[in-house]
N, C-alpha and C positions, 0 to 999 in steps of 0.2 A: 242671889240673882234668880230670876224667874226662868223657866224653860221656854218662854215665849219668843216668837220671832216677829220682828217689825218689817214691813214692806214699805219703802218710801219711793215714790215716783217724783221726779222733779227736784232732786237733791241738789242740782247745780244752780237753782234759782234762789232768790233772796230768802223767801220763806222756808224752802226746803233745806237750804244750808243751815239756817237757824234751828230748824226741827232736828236735823241730824246731830248737831252739837248738843242739843238739849237731852235727846234720848240716849245718846252714848255716854253723856256725863252721869246720867241717873242710874245706869247700870241695871235698868228694869228688864231689859231684853238680853237674852243670850246671844241672839244673832240679829243683825240689822242688814237687810237686803236692800240695796239701792239699785234702781233701774234708772240709768242716766243717758243723756244724749251724747256726752263727752266724758272722758275720764277726769276724775278729780283726785287730788293728792290727800289721802287720809291715812293715818297710821294706826287707828284703832283695830285691834285684833278681832273684835266682834263684827266688823263691818266687811260685808261681801259686795262687791260692786260688779254690775254687768252693764256694759255699754250697748244700748240697743237702738233700733230704728223705730221711733214712735209711729211712723207712717205704716208700719207693718207689724202691729201688735200681736196678730194672730200667730206669727212665728215664734213668739216667746210665751205662749200660754202656760207652759210648764214653770215659768219663773213666777207666776202669780200665785202659786201654791204655797201657803204659809200655815203654821200650826199654832 
C-alpha cells in the first residue's frame, strides 16, 4: 500500500460514491479523506469522513492539506 492520501469532495453523489468504492477497493491510498455534506455509512478503516458546510469552505482550509 502506498503512503498517499486521497481527498474526495462530493462522496455522497453518484460519481463520488463510485469513486470512493473504487479507490478503497484498490488499496492504493493509505488514507482516504472525505469531505461531505451529510454523513455516510462506510466501514473501511482507511476512510476519514468530515461533514462540512460547503457554503463556508474557508472554515475548513486545514482539511484540504494532503500528502
